[in-house]
C-alpha positions as CSV (number, residue, x, y, z in Angstrom):
1,M,-2.8,4.3,7.8
2,L,-2.0,3.7,11.5
3,T,0.6,1.9,13.0
4,T,0.3,0.9,16.9
5,R,3.0,2.0,19.2
6,T,2.1,1.5,22.8
7,K,-6.5,25.6,16.5
8,I,-7.6,27.0,19.3
9,T,-8.9,30.5,18.6
10,L,-5.7,32.1,19.1
11,G,-4.8,30.3,15.5
12,L,-2.3,33.3,15.3
13,V,-0.3,32.5,17.9
14,A,0.4,29.0,16.6
15,T,1.4,30.4,13.4
16,I,4.2,32.9,15.0
17,V,5.3,29.9,17.1
18,F,5.6,27.9,13.8
19,L,7.5,30.8,12.0
20,I,10.0,31.3,15.0
21,L,10.9,27.7,14.7
22,A,11.2,27.9,11.0
23,V,13.1,30.8,10.7
24,T,15.6,30.0,13.8
25,G,16.4,26.5,12.5
26,G,13.9,24.9,14.7
27,W,13.5,22.3,11.8
28,R,17.1,20.9,12.1
29,S,18.6,17.7,11.0
30,R,20.6,15.3,13.3
31,G,24.1,16.5,13.8
32,Q,23.5,20.2,13.6
33,A,24.7,22.3,16.5
34,A,22.7,22.1,19.9
35,D,22.7,25.8,20.2
36,T,20.2,26.2,17.1
37,D,17.6,24.4,19.3
38,A,18.6,26.7,22.3
39,E,18.2,29.8,20.0
40,A,14.8,28.7,18.9
41,L,13.5,27.9,22.5
42,K,14.8,31.1,23.7
43,L,12.8,33.1,21.0
44,F,9.9,30.9,21.6
45,R,10.0,31.7,25.4
46,E,10.2,35.5,24.7
47,V,7.1,35.5,22.4
48,L,5.3,33.2,24.8
49,H,6.1,35.8,27.6
50,H,4.8,38.7,25.5
51,V,1.5,36.9,24.5
52,R,0.8,35.8,28.3
53,T,1.4,39.3,29.6
54,S,0.4,41.8,26.8
55,Y,-2.2,39.9,24.7
56,V,-5.8,41.6,24.7
57,E,-7.0,39.4,26.9
58,E,-5.6,36.6,29.4
59,V,-5.3,33.4,27.6
60,D,-5.3,29.8,29.1
61,R,-1.5,28.5,29.1
62,K,-2.7,25.1,28.4
63,K,-4.6,26.0,25.4
64,L,-1.9,28.2,24.3
65,M,0.6,25.5,24.1
66,E,-1.6,23.1,22.6
67,G,-2.5,25.8,19.8
68,A,1.4,26.0,19.3
69,V,1.8,22.3,18.9
70,N,-1.2,22.0,16.6
71,G,0.1,24.8,14.4
72,M,3.4,22.9,14.1
73,L,1.9,19.8,13.1
74,A,-0.7,21.2,10.7
75,S,2.1,22.8,8.8
76,L,3.6,19.2,8.2
77,D,0.8,17.4,6.3
78,P,-3.0,16.6,6.7
79,H,-2.6,13.5,8.7
80,S,-0.2,14.6,11.7
81,A,-2.1,15.8,14.8
82,Y,-2.1,16.1,18.6
83,L,-4.9,14.2,20.1
84,P,-5.8,15.4,23.7
85,P,-7.0,12.8,26.0
86,E,-10.7,12.6,25.0
87,P,-10.0,12.4,21.1
88,F,-7.1,10.0,21.9
89,T,-9.4,7.7,23.7
90,E,-12.0,8.0,20.9
91,M,-9.6,6.9,18.2
92,K,-8.6,3.8,20.3
93,V,-12.3,3.0,20.7
94,E,-12.7,3.4,16.9
95,M,-10.1,1.2,15.9
96,A,-11.4,-1.4,18.3
97,G,-14.4,-1.3,16.2
98,S,-17.4,0.3,18.3
99,F,-18.2,4.0,19.1
100,G,-21.0,6.4,19.2
101,G,-21.4,8.7,16.2
102,L,-22.3,9.3,12.4
103,G,-19.7,7.0,10.5
104,I,-17.8,9.7,8.6
105,E,-14.1,9.7,7.8
106,I,-13.1,13.3,7.6
107,T,-10.1,15.4,6.4
108,M,-9.2,18.9,5.6
109,K,-9.1,20.0,2.0
110,D,-8.1,23.6,1.1
111,G,-8.9,24.6,4.9
112,K,-12.4,23.0,4.7
113,L,-13.9,20.1,6.5
114,T,-14.3,17.5,3.7
115,V,-15.6,13.9,3.7
116,V,-13.3,11.3,2.7
117,S,-15.9,8.3,2.8
118,P,-18.8,7.5,4.8
119,I,-18.7,4.0,6.5
120,E,-20.9,1.5,5.2
121,D,-24.3,0.9,7.1
122,T,-23.9,4.1,9.3
123,P,-26.3,7.1,9.9
124,A,-23.9,9.0,7.3
125,W,-24.2,6.2,4.8
126,R,-28.0,5.9,5.1
127,A,-28.5,9.7,4.6
128,G,-26.5,9.7,1.3
129,I,-23.4,11.6,2.7
130,R,-20.7,11.3,-0.2
131,S,-17.0,11.6,-0.6
132,G,-16.0,15.2,-1.5
133,D,-19.0,16.7,0.6
134,Q,-17.8,19.7,2.5
135,I,-19.4,20.0,6.0
136,V,-19.6,24.0,6.6
137,K,-21.9,23.6,9.7
138,I,-22.5,21.4,12.7
139,D,-25.6,22.0,14.6
140,G,-25.7,25.5,12.9
141,T,-22.1,26.5,13.9
142,S,-19.5,27.2,11.3
143,T,-16.9,24.5,11.1
144,H,-14.4,27.3,9.9
145,G,-11.4,27.1,12.0
146,L,-12.3,23.9,13.5
147,T,-9.6,21.2,13.7
148,I,-10.4,17.7,12.7
149,T,-10.6,16.6,16.3
150,E,-12.6,19.4,17.2
151,A,-15.2,18.4,14.5
152,V,-15.1,14.7,15.4
153,K,-15.7,15.7,18.9
154,R,-18.8,17.7,17.8
155,M,-20.3,14.8,15.7
156,R,-19.7,12.2,18.1
157,G,-22.2,11.7,20.9
158,E,-24.6,9.4,22.7
159,R,-26.9,6.8,20.7
160,G,-30.1,8.4,19.7
161,T,-29.2,12.1,19.8
162,R,-29.3,14.2,16.8
163,V,-27.0,16.3,15.0
164,T,-27.5,18.6,12.0
165,L,-25.0,18.9,9.2
166,T,-24.9,21.8,6.5
167,I,-23.3,20.5,3.4
168,L,-21.8,22.0,0.3
169,R,-21.9,19.6,-2.5
170,E,-20.5,19.8,-6.0
171,G,-23.3,20.2,-8.6
172,E,-25.8,21.4,-6.0
173,A,-26.8,25.0,-6.0
174,N,-28.0,25.3,-2.4
175,P,-26.4,23.9,0.7
176,L,-27.9,20.5,1.9
177,V,-29.1,20.5,5.3
178,V,-29.1,17.0,6.9
179,T,-30.2,15.7,10.4
180,L,-28.8,12.5,11.4
181,V,-29.4,10.4,14.7
182,R,-26.2,9.3,16.3
183,D,-25.8,5.4,16.6
184,I,-23.1,3.0,17.8
185,I,-20.9,2.7,14.9
186,K,-19.8,-1.0,14.7
187,T,-17.2,-0.7,11.8
188,R,-16.6,-4.4,11.6
189,S,-18.1,-4.1,8.2
190,I,-17.5,-7.4,6.5
191,K,-20.2,-8.4,4.3
192,A,-20.2,-11.5,2.2
193,R,-22.7,-13.1,-0.2
194,T,-22.9,-15.4,-3.1
195,L,-23.7,-13.3,-6.3
196,E,-24.2,-16.4,-8.7
197,P,-23.5,-20.0,-8.2
198,G,-19.9,-20.2,-7.9
199,Y,-19.2,-16.4,-7.6
200,G,-18.5,-14.8,-4.3
201,Y,-18.7,-11.1,-3.1
202,L,-16.7,-9.7,-0.1
203,R,-16.9,-6.2,1.1
204,I,-14.7,-4.6,3.5
205,G,-15.5,-1.2,4.8
206,H,-12.8,-0.7,7.2
207,F,-9.6,-2.3,8.4
208,Q,-9.6,-3.0,12.1
209,E,-7.9,-5.3,14.6
210,R,-10.0,-8.4,13.8
211,T,-10.6,-7.6,10.0
212,G,-8.0,-10.4,8.8
213,E,-9.9,-13.0,11.1
214,D,-13.2,-11.9,9.9
215,V,-12.1,-11.8,6.0
216,A,-11.0,-15.7,6.7
217,A,-14.4,-16.7,8.3
218,A,-16.2,-15.0,5.4
219,L,-14.1,-16.8,2.6
220,V,-15.0,-20.0,4.5
221,K,-18.7,-19.2,4.5
222,L,-18.5,-18.5,0.9
223,R,-16.9,-21.8,0.0
224,R,-19.3,-23.6,1.9
225,E,-22.4,-22.0,0.1
226,N,-20.7,-22.8,-3.1
227,G,-19.9,-26.5,-2.9
228,G,-16.5,-26.0,-1.2
229,N,-15.0,-24.1,-4.2
230,L,-15.4,-20.6,-5.8
231,R,-15.0,-19.8,-9.6
232,G,-14.4,-16.3,-8.8
233,L,-14.5,-13.6,-6.2
234,V,-15.3,-9.7,-6.0
235,L,-13.3,-8.1,-3.4
236,D,-15.2,-4.6,-2.9
237,L,-12.8,-1.9,-1.4
238,R,-14.7,1.0,-2.6
239,N,-15.2,3.9,0.0
240,N,-13.1,2.0,2.4
241,P,-11.1,4.8,4.2
242,G,-8.3,2.4,5.6
243,G,-7.4,1.7,9.2
244,L,-4.8,-0.6,10.6
245,L,-1.7,-1.6,8.5
246,D,-1.6,-5.0,10.0
247,A,-5.1,-5.7,9.2
248,A,-4.6,-5.0,5.6
249,V,-1.5,-7.1,5.6
250,A,-3.6,-10.0,6.9
251,V,-6.2,-9.4,4.3
252,A,-3.7,-9.3,1.5
253,G,-2.1,-12.5,2.8
254,H,-5.0,-14.8,2.3
255,F,-4.3,-14.2,-1.5
256,V,-0.8,-13.8,-1.7
257,G,2.2,-16.2,-1.4
258,D,2.0,-20.1,-0.5
259,R,2.7,-22.5,2.0
260,L,6.5,-21.9,1.6
261,D,6.9,-18.2,0.2
262,N,5.1,-15.9,2.4
263,G,5.3,-13.0,-0.1
264,L,5.9,-9.1,0.6
265,I,2.9,-7.3,1.0
266,V,4.0,-3.7,1.7
267,Y,7.4,-1.9,3.0
268,T,7.7,1.3,4.7
269,E,10.6,3.8,4.5
270,G,11.3,6.8,7.0
271,R,14.0,8.5,8.8
272,E,13.7,6.4,12.1
273,P,14.9,2.8,12.2
274,F,11.3,1.6,13.3
275,A,9.7,3.1,10.4
276,N,11.8,1.1,7.8
277,R,10.0,-2.4,7.8
278,K,8.7,-5.0,5.6
279,F,5.5,-6.7,6.1
280,S,4.9,-10.0,4.8
281,A,2.0,-12.3,4.5
282,T,1.9,-15.4,7.0
283,V,3.3,-18.7,5.8
284,G,0.5,-21.3,5.6
285,E,-2.6,-22.2,3.8
286,K,-3.9,-19.6,1.2
287,E,-6.9,-19.1,-0.8
288,P,-7.1,-21.2,-4.2
289,P,-6.0,-19.3,-7.2
290,Y,-9.5,-18.6,-8.4
291,P,-9.9,-15.4,-10.6
292,M,-10.3,-12.3,-8.5
293,V,-11.5,-8.6,-9.1
294,V,-10.9,-5.9,-6.7
295,L,-13.2,-2.6,-6.6
296,I,-11.8,0.7,-5.9
297,N,-12.9,4.3,-6.2
298,G,-11.6,7.8,-5.2
299,G,-12.9,6.8,-1.6
300,S,-10.6,3.9,-1.3
301,A,-7.6,5.0,0.7
302,S,-4.7,3.8,2.8
303,A,-5.1,0.3,4.0
304,S,-7.4,-0.5,1.0
305,E,-4.6,0.6,-1.3
306,I,-2.2,-1.4,0.3
307,V,-4.4,-4.3,-0.5
308,A,-5.2,-3.5,-4.0
309,G,-1.5,-2.7,-4.8
310,A,-0.4,-5.8,-3.7
311,L,-2.8,-7.8,-5.5
312,Q,-2.1,-5.6,-8.5
313,D,1.8,-6.1,-8.3
314,Y,1.5,-9.9,-8.0
315,G,-1.1,-10.2,-10.7
316,R,-3.6,-11.9,-8.3
317,A,-6.4,-9.8,-9.1
318,V,-7.7,-7.4,-11.8
319,I,-8.5,-3.8,-10.3
320,L,-11.5,-2.3,-11.7
321,G,-13.2,1.1,-10.9
322,T,-11.5,4.7,-10.5
323,T,-8.4,5.9,-9.2
324,S,-8.0,5.5,-5.5
325,F,-7.6,8.2,-2.9
326,G,-3.8,8.2,-3.0
327,K,-3.0,8.1,0.6
328,G,0.5,6.4,0.8
329,S,1.7,7.4,4.2
330,V,2.0,6.0,7.7
331,Q,1.0,7.5,10.8
332,T,2.4,6.3,14.2
333,V,0.6,6.9,17.1
334,I,2.7,7.7,20.2
335,P,1.3,8.0,23.7
336,M,2.0,11.2,25.4
337,R,1.8,12.5,28.7
338,D,-1.7,12.9,30.8
339,G,-3.4,10.3,28.4
340,A,-2.9,12.4,25.2
341,G,-1.5,11.1,21.9
342,L,0.6,12.3,19.1
343,K,-0.2,10.7,15.4
344,L,2.8,11.7,13.4
345,T,3.5,10.7,9.9
346,T,6.7,8.7,10.2
347,A,6.9,6.9,6.7
348,R,5.7,6.4,3.3
349,Y,4.7,2.9,2.1
350,F,5.5,1.1,-1.1
351,T,4.0,-1.9,-2.9
352,P,5.9,-5.0,-3.5
353,R,7.2,-3.7,-6.6
354,G,8.4,-0.3,-5.2
355,R,5.4,1.8,-6.2
356,S,4.6,4.8,-3.8
357,I,1.1,5.9,-4.4
358,Q,1.3,8.9,-2.3
359,A,-0.8,11.6,-4.1
360,R,-1.0,9.4,-7.0
361,G,-3.4,6.5,-6.1
362,I,-3.8,3.0,-7.5
363,V,-4.8,3.1,-11.0
364,P,-7.2,0.5,-12.0
365,D,-6.3,-2.1,-14.9
366,I,-9.8,-1.6,-16.0
367,F,-11.3,1.9,-15.6
368,V,-15.0,1.8,-15.0
369,E,-16.9,4.7,-13.4
370,S,-20.2,4.2,-11.3
371,A,-23.4,4.9,-13.0
372,E,-25.2,7.1,-10.5
373,L,-29.0,8.2,-10.9
374,K,-28.1,11.8,-10.3
375,G,-25.1,11.9,-12.5
376,V,-22.3,12.2,-9.7
377,K,-19.4,10.0,-11.0
378,D,-16.2,9.0,-9.1
379,G,-14.1,11.2,-11.3
380,D,-15.6,14.0,-9.5
381,D,-13.9,12.5,-6.3
382,F,-11.0,14.4,-4.4
383,H,-7.8,12.8,-3.7
384,E,-4.8,12.9,-1.4
385,K,-3.0,15.3,-3.8
386,D,-5.7,17.9,-3.5
387,L,-4.9,18.1,0.3
388,D,-3.0,21.1,1.6
389,N,0.6,20.1,2.5
390,H,0.4,16.6,1.2
391,L,3.5,14.6,0.9
392,D,5.1,14.2,-2.4
393,S,5.3,10.6,-3.8
394,A,9.0,10.1,-3.3
395,G,10.0,10.5,-7.0
396,E,9.2,7.3,-8.2
397,P,8.1,6.7,-12.2
398,A,4.6,7.9,-13.0
399,A,1.6,6.1,-12.0
400,R,1.0,2.6,-13.4
401,E,-0.3,2.7,-16.9
402,G,-4.0,1.6,-17.1
403,A,-7.0,2.2,-19.2
404,K,-7.7,6.0,-18.7
405,K,-11.1,6.4,-20.4
406,P,-14.2,5.3,-18.9
407,L,-16.2,2.8,-20.5
408,A,-19.8,3.6,-21.2
409,A,-22.8,1.5,-20.3
410,A,-24.4,-0.2,-23.2
411,A,-27.9,0.2,-21.8
412,P,-29.7,1.9,-19.1
413,L,-29.5,0.0,-15.7
414,D,-32.6,-1.3,-14.2
415,E,-33.4,-1.0,-10.5
416,A,-31.8,-4.6,-9.8
417,K,-28.6,-3.4,-11.4
418,K,-27.7,-0.1,-10.1
419,D,-24.2,-1.0,-9.4
420,Y,-22.6,-0.9,-12.7
421,Q,-19.0,-1.4,-11.3
422,M,-20.2,-4.7,-9.7
423,V,-22.1,-5.8,-12.8
424,R,-18.9,-5.3,-14.9
425,A,-16.7,-7.1,-12.2
426,L,-19.2,-10.2,-12.3
427,D,-19.1,-10.2,-16.2
428,L,-15.3,-10.2,-16.0
429,L,-15.1,-13.3,-13.8
430,K,-17.8,-15.1,-16.1
431,G,-15.8,-14.1,-19.1
432,W,-12.6,-15.2,-17.7
433,E,-14.0,-18.6,-17.2
434,V,-15.6,-18.9,-20.6
435,L,-12.0,-17.9,-22.2
436,R,-10.4,-20.4,-20.2
437,T,-12.8,-23.3,-21.2
438,V,-12.3,-22.0,-24.8
439,A,-8.5,-22.2,-24.5
440,A,-8.8,-25.6,-23.0
441,K,-10.7,-26.9,-26.2
442,K,-8.0,-25.8,-28.4
């Protein structure tokens, strides 16, 4: 989750620098004596001097310093990172909604480059890349020791150029070698259609600057297609890796609150004053209170978890699927000198009822696994809690109670109904209306 606020080869050096800072009290809280920092910096300069003068070969000073910074940030959590000018610019382009690449959200798990989720309708999505896949080679070169930033740089490129990924996938005996053609990744992945008369479907693939406005337009379109009213809506957030916090608040705000009460969507807590904030829906027109089902899975992370958590807390929607990824932290992007940026975890976020989902995820009200032809289930997904150095969940009570056992399919699915979770969601909406009709007759 991002808020906006306008390993080099010598990895051992970075590790040494971090250990120096840690041992000498470099991680100090406010109020500690200033000489603690002075001692740490003195020792750092001493080690730096020996590395520059005595290391087996001459080192680039800039890379050395970047390595030290990367080593320090990597020890904090999987989401804090130093972004040199080029990756920083790419990140801003991505948030704006258009860039050249493959369409993969990646992270580090156990030191291995791992897919969080592919972005819908991208080369990665069409090639069958899955959440949990480990990318071990890019164009034949091992990804061992690469930072996420370096890996992204290798996979990005001009439209029409090729890149070959070697993938390890659980359940596959041999590595998978997949060649993809880069494309312009337009991640404004709002999709809306009518499932059956009166029942709408809205998919959000990523949360970006215009997502709130795009959702509003899609809802108008759905109502128009269905005579001005919806009898139910399926909101699909599966494999949505997140994005901008403001966009998540805008989306949830279409369904939470009313013309007089804006309704809290999420709040954040951190050490700095700017990290302690409350985000509420905008006062104004809201969607009618038709029944809703929200679909989530292990690839639903960050912003998508904010939306699902808020709708769950308010009882506005039934959450169906499998437990979400569990990324409940906020990263602030701070511009640095020379066009670089610092992505730093500055807060945890909490649902309206005070739930932190960090490393726990949103537990669905109804647990339904997907029915994949190859037998790979959402239960095989990895989560935030599996990542190295993940933040703890801030000590709140255990995750929300919900049905923990998957519900088995009653019969084999035909080609027209491969999406079992979608079928279950639609059935639930229709059953909702039937029960309401029965209750009205009593």
